[in-house]
Structures are given as C-alpha cells and as structure tokens.
C-alpha positions, 0 to 999 in steps of 0.5 A: 430659527426652528427651519435651522434646528431642523436642518443642524438635526437633518445634518447630523443624522446624515452625518452619523449613518454615512460613517455607519454605513460601510463602504461597498468594498468593505460590504464585500470584504465582511461578506467574504469573511462571513461566507469563508468561516461558515465554509470552514466551520465543521459544524457546518461539514458532513464528518465525510467532507471534514475527514478523508475516508481511507480505502482499499485503493488508495495510493500509499506510500512505501515506507521511506522510499517513497514509493507508491503503490495500492494498498492492496495487491494482487498476488500472482502467486497462490500456491506458487501460481498454480491457481491463476495459471489454472485459468488460463491466459486470457482469464488471467490477463481479464483478471488483472484488468479487472483489478487495474479498472477497480483502483489495484496497482500493485502487482505481486510476482516472482520467478518461480511463480506459474504466472511469470511469464504471463505477468507482461502480457497482463500488463500490456498497454497499462500505464507503466508509471501508474504500476507498482510490481514487485518480484522475487529471485530465489536462491543464489543466481551465479549472475545477480543482473542477469538474473534481475535482467530476465524480470525486466524482459519477461515483463517488458518494462525498464525496471522492477519497482520492488525486487526481494530475495524470496523465501529466506528461512535462514537465521544470520542469512544476511553474511552468506548472501552479501554477494546478492545483497551487492547485485541488488545494490547494483541493479539499484544504482542503475535503475534496474530495480527502485527499492530492494528487500526480502520475502521470509518465511521463519522469524528467525531470518524475519529477525535477521532481516529487520536487523540488516541496514540493507533491506528498503521492503518487508514482506511479512505474513500476518493474520490474527489467527497465526496460519502460515506466519512466521516461526521459530523453525526454519522451513518454509513449510512450518507455521508458526503458532503466536503473531505476537512476534511477528507483530514486534519485529513489524513495530521495528521495521516501521521505527527505521522508516522500512517499507512494510508489506503484509501477505498470507491474510487469508491464511494462504487461501485457508480461510474459507470462513467468512468470519475469519477473512474478516477478522483477519482484514480487520486485524491487518487494517489496524497495524499502522506500521503495515504500509500496504497488503497483498491478496491472491485472487482467482476471480472477480468477486474475490477482488470486490470481497477484498475490496470491500473488506478493507473499506470496512475495516478502515471505515470502522478504525 
C-alpha cells in the first residue's frame, strides 16, 4: 500500500513538471521574443542609436521635385566666381574633389560665373548620378533651348538637375519672361533639365516667384543679420534690412511644395567674424522650410568649417 502511494505521488509530480516544462520550440520562441523586446526597448539604447543624427552632407529631397542633393552645396560663384577663378583651374578642380570626398554632391553654377567653363573638368570622372548640378541663365536669350544646351555641353552632361532664371529683380517678372519660362518647360519635357526655378535679388521678384505655379525651385538669400538679402528695391546690388518678409515667402513656398535653397548665409563672404557665421548657420538650420543651402568656398578649411558648423547646429536643434 505504501509503495503504491509513493508511486502515485511520483507520477503526479512527473505529470505536473512535464506540463510546466516548455517544449524546445516554445523555449526558443520565448527567448527570441524577450531578446527582441530588449533590443527594441529605448531604455537599453543610446540616444544616438534611437534617433538619426542629421548632418551637412545628408542627401535631402528638394521639395516636391523628388530630386536628391546634399544639404550643403558648393557655390562656384563667389563675387561672380572671381574668387574661385583666382585659385587656378587645377586648384579649383582639387577643391571640388575635396568637397565631393567630404560628402558634398550639390554644385551651384551659372553661365555668368567666371568658373562656368571649368565645371566640366572639375566634375569629370565623378559619378554623374550622384551629383546635383544647379545652373542659371541670365537675361532673355533669343533661343532658350540653345542657351540651356550650352550648359549641357560645357558640363559634359546630358542634363542639368535644376536650371534657374538668374538674378531676377523685377516685380511681376513672370509676364515678360513667359517666353523664357516656356523654353524651360520645353527643356524639361526633353529631359534636358529636371527642375526649373529662379534666383531672386529683390523682394518684389521673390513674391512674384512664390505666386507663380511655374516655379519648382527657389534660390533665396537668407541670414539673420539681413546682409545682402532681398529688399524692396528692384536692384540686384541693393540689400534689404529685414529678414521677416523673406521668411514669410519661404513659408508660403514650402506650403506649395516648392524646393527651397538658401544662399548668402555668410553675407556674401562678408561675415569675417566666426560668431557671425555661427549665428547665421544656426539660424538657417533652424528653418524647417529650407531644404538645402549653398556656400562659396575658396579652400578646404572653409569646407571643413561649414560642415562642422552645420553639423553642430543640426545636433543642437
């Protein structure tokens, strides 16, 4: 009798232990679930791992165009390009390659810049599909397609990513420039350009550009010190004294899905005080409507400084 009771007890314990003990599959599934939960838990990850750190050389999207470019661009037209021209062609080429190696893929050019005929050589050998080339056409050329084709030939490329009407100052300019705008439309249809827009140098012209449905891309002068920004005078060489009206237009551009690129961040190179450059870059990086910015460079130190300042501003924001 005693032996029977002991046997029954052992059997009962064995049955309960078996019921409690998970199968190998259950054990592995539970272990994986726990590991996954631990991996995904924000409390177990550093801030750098849970949030993407934005940088100066991120590939960003230019408004509704869908085009990609580095957040920081290389301007080739400081003082109409004469600053870069003074470097000599080989030094200019080397500087472009240095910027590209640092992650800058956006190069800002123009027919009226002294560097115009150097761009093709400077980008030769770089992967075209990774570059964003923006260029500009001044005035009202008789043959718009021929003028645009000149850029393609000079840069040795089949297409220009963004082509702009250059240095517009006139209020209501879209009516007298309709023939030029239509030519840009034709070039876009032929895939000679991927986007079209305007670089403005007065507040009346900027407002006209914002109002026009034709515009894909805006190149806008912006810095908090209001140095060489768009003002009421319809004169490319006159500066406004208040950044607020420019910011108002930028917000409207963004609301319409436009691509917005900031220029003159360092006051056309006149911000010699490092604190002014820091202030300006922090201000512009804090404007969510601005997709990218362009700064003219004349040496590698300036490239490095701009990247560092933008990175610091983005990290702080």
